N, C-alpha and C positions, 0 to 999 in steps of 0.2 A: 192474218193476220196483220196490226200496227205493226206501220215499218219505226225508225228510229225515227223520225223527223214528226211523226205522227203522237209516238207521246213526247216527245220534249215542248209541240206545245200545247201538250195536255198540264206538264209540269206547268210550265207561263203561264196558263188559263187560273192555275189553283196557284200559285205565287200569288197575280194581280190579284186574285174574289179574299183571297186567308192572311195572305201575311202581313206578320203583327196585332194578328189578332188575336180575342181569347178567342174561343171558344164557349156557348152557356149549353153545349149537350152535345151529345153521341146518340149514336146508336148502333150501332153492332149488329149483325142480319148475320152472323155468323159464330158455329159450338163457340170454338177458341179462344174468340171477347166475346162476346154475346154476356158479361158480368162488366165487361171494360166501359166506365166514366171517365171521358175527357177533359168535363167542365170545367174550364175554370184552368186548363193549359193553353200557353201560350203558339202559335201555330208564326211556328221560326224563318222557314224559308221551306219553296217543295221545287226537285230539284229532279232530272234521270239520271241514269242511268242505262246503257241504251235501251232497252227495253225496258230495263223499270221505274219504277216510278217511289221516290222518298221523298215523304212527308213529315217535314223537321220539328218535334214539336221541343215545348219547354215548360216542366208537371208546375204545380204549383208550388210554394215554397214554403210550406207543410210539410207530414207529410201524406205520400200517393196509396197511405192505402185510407186516408178521411176522403179521399175522394171514392173509393172499390171501387178501384183506379187496377193496379197489378201491386198485389199482398207483398210484403219482404221485400220493396223497394225503398231504395231513399230517398224527399220530399227535391224537390229543384233541380230530379235529375235533365238526364237532355234522349228523349225520346227518340224515335224515325217508324213509322207509317209507312208499313214497305207494301205495295202490289202490286201486280203485272196483269196486262190486260187481254194477253194470250191475242186467243182472232177473233174478239167479243167482245170486252172488258173493254167499258169505255165511263171515264166523270165527268161531270157537269154542275155546272156555278146557277144557279138562278135565284134572285133577288128572291128575299122573304115577303109570299102570298103571292108566287111568280108562279104558274103553273106547268107540271115538269114535263120531261116528252113521257108521249103516251108508249111508256114499255111496261111490261108485266110485273106490279109489286114483287113479285116472286124474284126478281133479277137481280132486287136490289140486296149490295150488302152493306154499305153500311153511307150512315146520315152525319154529317158534320155540320153545325150551329155554328152561327155567329151572330151579331147586332144588323150585318150586312150582308148575308150570304147564307143559305144553304147548299150546303157540295154536294151528290151524290150518286155512289161510286154504284155501277149495275153488273152485272157478273164480271167483275172483278177475280183474281187467284192469288192466289201465292198471300196473303191479304197475312200483317205479322208482324204485331208491334213492339219491339225488340230497339237496346239502349243503343242509341246515337255509336257508341263506337265500341262495338259490333258491328257494325252496319257490315263488316267487312264480311263476312263469313257470307252473306246475302246477296252481293255483287265481286269478291276479288278473284273466281272464277272466270268472271269474264274478257274478254281483250280490249282492246284502246272503243275509245268509243269513237269515233264516225262523231260527232256534235259536242266532243267534252272536250273539258283542258288538256286531259293526256294522250287525244289523238298522237298517233305517232304512227307513220308508210310501216317503216322498218322494224316494229315488231309484231305488226299485224301482217309482215309477209314472212317471217321469224315462223309464226305460228303457225302459219299456212304451209310450211315443207315441209313441219314432222308428219304430219301423215300424206305424205308424198301420194299415192295410191285411190285415193278417195276423190271423189267429185266435184272439181272446180262448183259444180251447183250445191251442191252439198256443203263446200269446205267455209263457201260464203254465206253457207245459213251459220251454219257452225259457229254461237256469239264466242264461242273459248278464245276466237279468230278476233274475229272484229265487232262491237255488238254496234250493232244498227236496221244490219243488212234483212229486209224481209227476204218474200217472195216475189214481188216488184220488182226489186230494185237490183235481186240476184238475175232477173231470167234482161231486162233492160241491157245493166252492163255489160251484161258477154253477149247478147249484142250485136253493141255497138260498137265489141273487140272483137266480134267476129268468131268467138269464141265458142264451140259444141259443148254445154253441158255438161254431156257426158266424159268432157279433155280430163282424163288424172290432173291435178295438182301439179306432176311432177314435170307433164307435156307444157302448160299452160307457158309460152312463151316471155310472158312480159307478166308479173304479178302485180310488182307498184304499180302499173297499169293500172288491173283491176281493180287492187281497191283505192286511187287518189281517186280515181273515176266515181266510184259509189260514195266517196267522201264529196266529192264534186256535189253527185247530183238530190241526197240529203241536203245539203245546207241551199243547196238552190229551192227546194218545196221545206227550211225547215220560215213558220211563221205565216203557211198557208197552209187551207185545209181541203187543198184538191191541190194535189200530183199529176206531177208533171215532167218527162227524163225528154217531152221532141220541143217543147220553147214555147207549143199551145195550150193554154187553157179552156180552148173549144171542148164542148164533149163528147165526145169517141176522134178527137185526135191529137191527145192524153202522152197515148206510148206507140213504141215500135210496136212490141211481142207481147207485150203479156194483158192477156183477155180478149186476144182475137183471134182467137183458133178459127183457119178455114180462110180467112180474110187476107190479102194478099199483102204481098208482105213491101211496105215501102218504101224500096230501093228494089228488090229487082222485080215482084209481082205475084214469086211464090207464094201457094197460103203456107200460112202458118197455121203448127201445128203444136199439138200441145196434148203429150206423156205423163206418167208418174217415173217424180227420180226421189227418190227415200221418201217418206212423204207426205212428198207437196208434189204439188198437179207444176209443168215448165213448158213453158211456152220457147217459143227457137224459131227463126228462118233455115228450111237444112241448109241451102244451096249459102246465103250471107254466113251461117256461121257454119263451115265445111269441119269432118272432122267424126269420131263417136256417135253410134246414134243407140238406141234405148233394143235391146235385144226385142227379137220379137216375141 
């Protein structure tokens, strides 16, 4: 699943490619938006909130029904095209006439065209067009955004402590607690802190250190596509435990283990991260 920094990077790609431009054509390939036409709409900005992408638009000054877009709406309103990448979604921006990525055409969910750019959304989830004033119903449940202006470590800790019996591995992935941590950062943060992923939240000695470190790692990787928690960008050297099952721990040499925790795989070093382990 894309981490918060990947979604942040994607939002910036769309910002550079589309912000301030007027769309010349749209092609939605999802039933709920199949008849929607955004031709003539202006892209105001592209933003991210945790793992959610928010493409904010301004409808033309006339009635929105004139564009065949959203019957019953007033002209000139501001709208948000919301999408979520989940495990395998992606947005790509191309120049007109440029060859698109070699992905199956049936994975395309939307194509937005402007005079200078063709933006293609592959395998997007939760695609919806809502009034910008109603964005909150899509993202207000999220905790503080690790890469957003609302980042507040004390609020993230407060939310984590509301479910003290939950394992810290699951709690860090719960976007209601803090928005942006994915499986990679979950595993790496807990290794660096020496905490077993199966430790209950209430038994973690320093939750503030955990959320602060998560924010630091995401911020360090913001603006680049190859993520690293070790400081090295060389292939095979970018993580401590994530993706390294059965390989020696970089600290102690113990074989890295991989198990299911909740519905996600988890990598950890049983020596460097003592404490609860998965049951047999």
